[in-house]
C-alpha positions as a printed Julia matrix, in Angstrom:
109×3 Matrix{Float64}:
 -43.65  11.51  13.99
 -44.65  12.29  17.58
 -48.03  10.89  18.56
 -49.04  14.16  20.26
 -48.45  15.99  16.99
 -50.76  13.6   15.11
 -53.34  13.9   17.88
 -53.15  17.68  17.55
 -53.82  17.37  13.79
 -56.79  15.07  14.45
 -58.32  17.59  16.84
 -57.49  20.36  14.38
 -59.42  18.49  11.69
 -62.34  18.12  14.08
 -62.36  21.85  14.8
 -62.16  22.69  11.08
 -65.07  20.37  10.27
 -67.1   21.66  13.22
 -66.7   25.22  11.96
 -68.58  24.48   8.74
 -72.17  23.97   9.94
 -71.94  26.9   12.33
 -70.58  29.35   9.76
 -72.96  28.19   7.03
 -75.99  28.31   9.34
 -75.01  31.72  10.6
 -74.28  33.17   7.18
 -77.63  31.96   5.88
 -79.39  33.53   8.86
 -80.47  30.26  10.45
 -80.27  29.39  14.14
 -78.34  26.23  15.0
 -77.25  24.35  18.11
 -74.17  25.55  20.0
 -72.67  24.81  23.42
 -74.06  28.2   24.54
 -77.72  27.33  23.94
 -80.13  26.03  26.54
 -79.77  23.1   26.91
 -76.16  23.15  25.68
 -75.7   21.46  22.33
 -79.44  20.96  21.89
 -81.13  24.35  21.99
 -80.77  26.87  19.19
 -78.41  29.83  19.15
 -78.65  32.9   16.95
 -77.11  33.14  13.51
 -74.62  35.72  14.81
 -73.49  33.49  17.66
 -73.05  30.62  15.21
 -70.77  32.7   12.99
 -68.69  33.65  16.03
 -68.55  30.05  17.27
 -67.63  28.8   13.8
 -64.85  31.37  13.54
 -63.53  30.36  16.97
 -63.43  26.76  15.72
 -61.43  27.87  12.66
 -58.92  29.63  14.89
 -58.61  26.57  17.16
 -58.16  24.3   14.14
 -55.48  26.6   12.71
 -53.59  26.71  16.0
 -53.67  22.91  16.33
 -52.59  22.24  12.76
 -50.32  25.11  11.77
 -48.69  25.86  15.11
 -48.0   22.37  16.48
 -45.07  20.68  14.82
 -44.66  21.07  11.07
 -47.83  19.97   9.26
 -46.97  18.57   5.83
 -49.83  18.09   3.35
 -47.58  15.65   1.45
 -47.06  13.44   4.51
 -49.66  10.68   4.67
 -49.79  10.42   8.45
 -50.51  14.14   8.82
 -53.35  14.02   6.28
 -54.8   10.81   7.73
 -54.81  12.31  11.24
 -56.49  15.53  10.06
 -59.02  13.63   7.94
 -59.82  11.16  10.71
 -60.58  13.96  13.14
 -62.79  15.7   10.57
 -64.62  12.47   9.68
 -65.24  11.48  13.3
 -66.73  14.85  14.29
 -68.79  14.9   11.07
 -70.26  11.46  11.81
 -70.92  12.38  15.44
 -72.56  15.65  14.38
 -74.73  13.93  11.77
 -76.14  11.56  14.39
 -76.4   14.13  17.2
 -77.96  16.98  15.22
 -79.99  14.59  13.09
 -82.12  14.0   16.2
 -83.2   17.64  16.14
 -83.3   18.32  12.42
 -84.87  15.14  11.04
 -81.7   13.79   9.47
 -81.6   10.44  11.27
 -84.95   9.27   9.85
 -85.59  11.39   6.75
 -88.55   9.33   5.48
 -90.61   9.48   8.66
 -93.32  12.17   8.84
């Protein structure tokens, strides 16, 4: 299994996971941080922009997973790479966006 292929699946997993909060926020009509906000990644962007950004992440994830090599859901290394990418971006996002949304210290006033 080529290392670049596994790396592509890890980044694909990260893009898939990153799509979720943007699409959900947008579909529920809530603003959320995007790279296009001011300051980038910290300010809020509109619900519509979040849906578009989430969809772009889905497309990028698809291209990295389905169009690089032959992704096999029955092959452990492929699943581990995809899952690792998704987990790492999810943990990063939880810490980063928790600063703005109260998730890092939920019991503080």
